N, C-alpha and C positions, 0 to 999 in steps of 0.2 A: 328935262332936260341938261339945266346947270349941274346937278349931282355929278354926274359919270365924270365930265370934262375940272370940276374943284377937285376930286377926288384924284384922277389923272396929277394933275400939278401939285396934289399935296403929296402923291408919290413917290415923283420927279424931284420935287424937294428935298424931300427925306433921302433919297438915293443917294444924288449929289452931296448933302451933308452928309452922310454915312462915309461914303469914300472920302469925303476931301480930312475929316476927321479921322480915318482908321492912316491913309495916307502920311498925315502929319506926327502920327502917334509913332507909327513902323517909322519913317525917318529919324525921329528922337532917337528911338532906339537904337537902329543902325548908328548913329554920332556917337552913342556914348558907347556902344561894342568897337567903334574904330578907335574912338580915342583911347579907350583900355585895349587895346592892343597894339599899340605903340612899340617900340622900341624900350625907350626911354622906360614907360609905366612897366614894360613885362621885366622890365632888368631891377625895376624897382621891388617888385613884386618877389620876384628871385629872392633878391637880398633879402627884404622879410622875413621868408620864411627859410632860408636860410642861417638868420641870426634866431628864428625861434628853435628849429630844432638841435643849431646850437645851445641852446638856454636849455632846452630840456634835455638833453644828454647831458650837461654839469651838474642838473639835479639828479638825474638818474645817478650816474655815480657818486656824487657824493652823497644821498639814499644807504647806497649800495655799503658806502665805505661804511657808514654810523651804523649800518646795520650790521656790516660782519665786525667792526668793534663791540658792539653791545652781544652779540656773541660769543663773542671769542671771550671775551671776561664773563659769562653766565657761566661757559665752559671752564677754565680756571676757577671758580667759583667751586663748581660742583666737585671739580678734581680736586682740592684741598681740602674740604668737607668728606671727602669721603674717605673710610683707612686702605690702608696696603694692605691687601690680601693676598698673599703667595699659593699660587697655585699651582695646577696640572699647567697653565698657558707661562707661567714664569719659568717652573722645571725644563719645559720642553724645548724654551727660548735659550735658558742656558745652554744645555746641552748642546745643541746644533748650534750656538754662536762662541765659541770659544771667545775670550779678550784677547787680544794678542798686543804684545808693547808696539810693532810697528805699525801698526794701523792696516793691515791687510786683510782684515774681514773675513770673508766667507770662502774666497778666490781660495782653489786649490795653488800649488805650489808651480811654478812654470813646468818642471818637468811632466806633472800631469796631466798639465793639458792636452785637449786633443787640437791636432794639427790636420787643419782642411786639406785637403787631399788639393796637390796642382793641378789636376784635369781642370 
């Protein structure tokens, strides 16, 4: 008959001990979360994130500029290496774009321009 009260007492002790342990663990975690949600901490985290984003943007822009310069140099080298070959495109451009001394370009004279209907 002594076995049942012993097991009952052991169960109560383990249950109470587990409850106390779980409660302490929850309180510790809750304290950490509350400490992390203070306005000063949140502001510090936001500032740190903004600095990281700014640094990443600066690196991305610098990388893009370097790549642009590299590609531009590559294209200029390729253009220098290719011989100039007059072809149908060159003839078409010279026929459609007459050289003008005043730099007027391909625009028709003012007398030939279409006027908008005033309505």
